[in-house]
Backbone as CSV, one residue per row, in Angstrom:
resi,resn,N_x,N_y,N_z,CA_x,CA_y,CA_z,C_x,C_y,C_z
1,MET,133.379,98.361,98.246,132.099,99.038,98.178,131.798,99.719,99.519
2,SER,131.104,100.832,99.449,130.702,101.547,100.660,129.290,102.096,100.484
3,VAL,128.647,102.347,101.598,127.288,102.883,101.563,127.346,104.381,101.309
4,LEU,126.643,104.806,100.286,126.588,106.214,99.917,125.404,106.909,100.568
5,GLY,124.289,106.187,100.669,123.099,106.787,101.250,122.060,105.737,101.605
6,VAL,121.210,106.102,102.554,120.105,105.247,102.985,118.851,106.108,103.015
7,GLY,117.761,105.552,102.530,116.489,106.272,102.572,115.370,105.325,102.951
8,VAL,114.417,105.830,103.694,113.250,105.036,104.073,112.025,105.936,103.991
9,ASP,110.888,105.347,103.647,109.651,106.117,103.604,108.486,105.208,103.957
10,LEU,107.515,105.777,104.643,106.299,105.085,105.060,105.117,105.878,104.528
11,VAL,104.174,105.194,103.873,103.031,105.850,103.249,101.739,105.201,103.738
12,GLU,100.752,106.018,104.028,99.418,105.488,104.332,98.745,105.148,103.006
13,ASN,98.283,103.914,102.873,97.632,103.481,101.639,96.417,104.342,101.317
14,ALA,95.713,104.788,102.345,94.520,105.619,102.142,94.878,106.933,101.446
15,ARG,96.072,107.444,101.694,96.511,108.686,101.038,96.625,108.474,99.529
16,ILE,97.172,107.342,99.134,97.297,107.037,97.708,95.919,106.787,97.109
17,GLN,95.072,106.055,97.833,93.713,105.803,97.340,92.947,107.113,97.171
18,HIS,93.132,108.041,98.102,92.480,109.353,98.009,92.939,110.096,96.746
19,SER,94.244,110.047,96.464,94.761,110.699,95.256,94.216,110.036,93.996
20,LEU,94.085,108.715,94.023,93.497,107.997,92.893,92.043,108.404,92.684
21,ASP,91.298,108.469,93.787,89.882,108.837,93.704,89.706,110.277,93.233
22,ARG,90.566,111.159,93.696,90.423,112.583,93.391,90.969,112.961,92.012
23,PHE,92.149,112.404,91.664,92.826,112.832,90.445,92.920,111.761,89.359
24,GLY,92.657,110.511,89.729,92.615,109.415,88.762,93.871,109.279,87.925
25,ASP,93.665,109.196,86.625,94.753,108.947,85.688,95.796,110.060,85.707
26,ARG,95.377,111.277,85.995,96.330,112.395,86.055,97.391,112.136,87.133
27,PHE,96.960,111.645,88.286,97.890,111.302,89.366,98.797,110.145,88.939
28,LEU,98.197,109.094,88.400,98.979,107.928,87.977,100.061,108.310,86.975
29,GLN,99.684,109.065,85.952,100.620,109.417,84.880,101.707,110.385,85.344
30,ARG,101.423,111.168,86.359,102.409,112.130,86.865,103.476,111.452,87.719
31,VAL,103.074,110.427,88.482,103.964,109.848,89.488,104.576,108.511,89.076
32,PHE,103.825,107.685,88.378,104.242,106.301,88.139,104.568,106.038,86.672
33,THR,105.471,105.074,86.444,105.764,104.638,85.083,104.652,103.697,84.623
34,GLN,104.583,103.468,83.328,103.547,102.593,82.794,103.651,101.182,83.380
35,GLY,104.859,100.686,83.525,105.050,99.359,84.112,104.573,99.284,85.545
36,GLU,104.831,100.324,86.329,104.372,100.350,87.722,102.848,100.375,87.787
37,ILE,102.242,101.139,86.899,100.782,101.228,86.854,100.184,99.879,86.478
38,GLU,100.707,99.275,85.414,100.169,97.993,84.952,100.312,96.911,86.012
39,TYR,101.474,96.836,86.639,101.683,95.832,87.682,100.701,96.054,88.832
40,SER,100.639,97.268,89.340,99.793,97.554,90.505,98.319,97.319,90.202
41,GLN,97.885,97.720,89.009,96.472,97.543,88.665,96.112,96.078,88.429
42,SER,97.099,95.222,88.234,96.825,93.794,88.063,96.618,93.093,89.407
43,MET,96.873,93.791,90.494,96.768,93.205,91.827,95.380,93.464,92.425
44,LYS,95.022,92.678,93.436,93.702,92.781,94.058,93.482,94.149,94.714
45,PHE,94.524,94.684,95.335,94.441,95.988,96.004,95.505,96.919,95.411
46,PRO,95.223,97.539,94.265,96.234,98.356,93.573,96.848,99.453,94.426
47,ALA,96.073,100.103,95.260,96.596,101.234,96.041,97.750,100.804,96.943
48,ARG,97.711,99.595,97.469,98.792,99.106,98.337,100.100,99.002,97.556
49,HIS,100.025,98.529,96.341,101.225,98.354,95.532,101.726,99.698,94.993
50,LEU,100.798,100.575,94.656,101.195,101.926,94.250,101.834,102.665,95.419
51,ALA,101.285,102.483,96.608,101.843,103.138,97.796,103.271,102.666,98.062
52,ALA,103.530,101.377,97.880,104.890,100.861,98.081,105.846,101.479,97.065
53,ARG,105.396,101.649,95.831,106.239,102.247,94.805,106.433,103.740,95.054
54,PHE,105.386,104.408,95.542,105.505,105.809,95.934,106.562,105.942,97.040
55,ALA,106.475,105.062,98.035,107.442,105.075,99.135,108.857,104.832,98.616
56,ALA,108.993,103.933,97.639,110.315,103.656,97.073,110.898,104.893,96.401
57,LYS,110.080,105.609,95.666,110.544,106.816,94.990,111.010,107.857,96.013
58,GLU,110.231,108.031,97.069,110.623,108.962,98.143,111.908,108.495,98.824
59,ALA,112.011,107.193,99.081,113.196,106.665,99.761,114.453,106.840,98.910
60,VAL,114.334,106.633,97.608,115.484,106.858,96.719,115.912,108.318,96.787
61,SER,114.942,109.226,96.711,115.292,110.646,96.735,115.920,111.037,98.074
62,LYS,115.489,110.399,99.149,116.086,110.658,100.464,117.500,110.090,100.545
63,ALA,117.703,108.915,99.963,119.041,108.310,99.977,120.042,109.206,99.243
64,PHE,119.583,109.861,98.190,120.443,110.799,97.464,120.523,112.152,98.184
65,GLY,119.595,112.415,99.088,119.590,113.678,99.811,119.013,114.837,99.032
66,THR,118.227,114.542,97.997,117.729,115.602,97.122,116.235,115.841,97.220
67,GLY,115.471,114.825,97.566,114.025,114.914,97.457,113.615,114.852,95.997
68,ILE,112.314,114.808,95.768,111.771,114.821,94.414,111.606,116.280,94.006
69,GLY,112.064,116.613,92.838,111.946,118.002,92.390,112.970,118.339,91.344
70,LYS,113.867,119.255,91.662,114.830,119.755,90.684,115.815,118.683,90.220
71,ALA,116.363,117.912,91.140,117.398,116.935,90.790,116.841,115.688,90.106
72,MET,115.653,115.263,90.507,115.047,114.061,89.922,113.537,114.131,90.039
73,GLY,112.879,113.535,89.062,111.422,113.511,89.055,110.886,112.151,89.457
74,TRP,109.572,112.107,89.642,108.908,110.859,90.039,109.222,109.705,89.098
75,LYS,109.139,109.965,87.814,109.300,108.892,86.834,110.762,108.544,86.549
76,ASP,111.695,109.275,87.154,113.110,108.942,87.031,113.460,107.712,87.866
77,ILE,112.551,107.302,88.724,112.742,106.148,89.606,111.666,105.134,89.251
78,ASP,112.076,103.987,88.755,111.149,102.979,88.236,111.364,101.666,88.989
79,VAL,110.336,101.198,89.685,110.429,99.953,90.453,109.937,98.796,89.591
80,HIS,110.820,97.834,89.397,110.520,96.624,88.617,110.516,95.418,89.555
81,ARG,110.154,94.253,88.989,110.205,93.005,89.747,110.892,91.925,88.920
82,GLU,111.752,91.185,89.597,112.354,89.999,88.993,111.270,88.931,88.861
83,PRO,111.458,87.928,88.013,110.491,86.830,87.936,110.225,86.169,89.301
84,SER,111.235,86.211,90.177,111.089,85.644,91.524,110.210,86.513,92.428
85,GLY,109.930,87.748,92.007,109.153,88.683,92.809,109.995,89.744,93.489
86,GLU,111.305,89.566,93.504,112.199,90.520,94.147,112.170,91.856,93.408
87,PRO,111.952,92.963,94.138,111.942,94.268,93.469,113.358,94.746,93.163
88,PHE,113.458,95.569,92.133,114.703,96.266,91.848,114.364,97.615,91.235
89,VAL,115.326,98.529,91.286,115.111,99.906,90.847,115.911,100.183,89.579
90,VAL,115.267,100.849,88.638,115.937,101.352,87.437,115.879,102.877,87.524
91,LEU,117.032,103.500,87.415,117.116,104.963,87.474,117.227,105.529,86.067
92,GLU,116.491,106.588,85.804,116.505,107.282,84.518,116.700,108.771,84.776
93,GLY,116.894,109.520,83.722,116.935,110.984,83.797,117.860,111.520,84.874
94,GLY,117.327,112.430,85.687,118.116,113.078,86.733,118.641,112.115,87.775
95,ALA,117.861,111.099,88.110,118.313,110.108,89.098,119.498,109.315,88.556
96,LYS,119.437,108.964,87.290,120.540,108.231,86.665,121.793,109.100,86.615
97,LYS,121.608,110.369,86.289,122.741,111.299,86.233,123.408,111.424,87.604
98,LEU,122.602,111.575,88.657,123.151,111.654,90.017,123.897,110.377,90.378
99,ALA,123.301,109.227,90.035,123.930,107.943,90.341,125.290,107.826,89.650
100,GLU,125.360,108.275,88.414,126.629,108.229,87.682,127.652,109.182,88.301
101,GLU,127.216,110.390,88.644,128.116,111.377,89.250,128.671,110.891,90.585
102,ARG,127.825,110.197,91.340,128.227,109.729,92.679,128.765,108.304,92.673
103,ARG,128.866,107.740,91.479,129.413,106.392,91.298,128.654,105.326,92.080
104,VAL,127.351,105.383,91.970,126.507,104.361,92.597,126.662,103.070,91.807
105,ALA,127.024,102.005,92.502,127.191,100.706,91.865,125.921,99.873,91.964
106,THR,125.220,99.975,93.101,124.027,99.163,93.345,122.995,99.968,94.118
107,VAL,121.735,99.787,93.749,120.621,100.349,94.514,119.866,99.162,95.112
108,TRP,119.957,99.015,96.413,119.257,97.933,97.113,117.896,98.441,97.555
109,ILE,116.875,97.606,97.414,115.513,98.012,97.768,114.795,96.891,98.504
110,THR,113.985,97.274,99.452,113.029,96.352,100.052,111.710,97.096,100.204
111,LEU,110.629,96.396,99.916,109.280,96.947,100.007,108.444,96.080,100.947
112,SER,107.483,96.704,101.599,106.537,95.949,102.402,105.242,96.739,102.479
113,HIS,104.132,96.027,102.604,102.862,96.725,102.804,101.913,95.863,103.611
114,THR,101.021,96.562,104.301,99.944,95.933,105.064,98.647,96.531,104.529
115,GLU,97.581,96.247,105.200,96.293,96.811,104.788,96.306,98.341,104.837
116,HIS,97.057,98.907,105.772,97.006,100.352,106.000,98.248,101.135,105.584
117,HIS,99.408,100.486,105.530,100.654,101.200,105.255,101.518,100.455,104.246
118,ALA,102.373,101.228,103.584,103.401,100.665,102.708,104.712,101.358,103.052
119,MET,105.796,100.611,102.939,107.100,101.205,103.240,108.134,100.711,102.248
120,ALA,109.190,101.501,102.148,110.327,101.125,101.315,111.604,101.584,102.002
121,MET,112.639,100.788,101.813,113.967,101.166,102.285,114.935,100.994,101.124
122,ILE,115.800,101.960,100.978,116.788,101.995,99.904,118.177,102.162,100.504
123,VAL,119.125,101.419,99.951,120.541,101.612,100.274,121.271,101.821,98.955
124,LEU,122.005,102.919,98.875,122.838,103.200,97.705,124.256,102.744,98.045
125,GLU,124.756,101.830,97.240,126.106,101.309,97.451,126.990,101.904,96.372
126,ALA,128.091,102.506,96.790,128.976,103.201,95.854,130.211,102.367,95.563
127,SER,130.704,102.534,94.355,131.963,101.919,93.961,133.084,102.701,94.649
128,ASP,134.094,102.009,95.089,135.230,102.677,95.756,136.231,103.258,94.775
129,ARG,135.977,103.097,93.508,136.911,103.592,92.485,136.848,105.090,92.340
């Protein structure tokens, strides 16, 4: 196995809260999957958890070197949680296609957030085949 790409992103929670206040459900439905929305809204401070997922989506797109747009959309990157709480990423659509083309074997993710910021780091591990 070898590292194909690394991506990191840092988001101000207030930026996500501002988008929620200004655009509400339109923002949520454009950027997040239903599972991400439900999980985040079940938490005491939803914007912090949404910000971490936003950062994860940006970090994945950076690890691929494409950004969000033509190659992959916001909802092509879906952050889930294991019963233990460990996050993992499911790729769909354009992101899944890129992963298959580049022979990505594993997408490693770590998330963190504080009162003011959320961050995500992604490592794409490729199969040597």
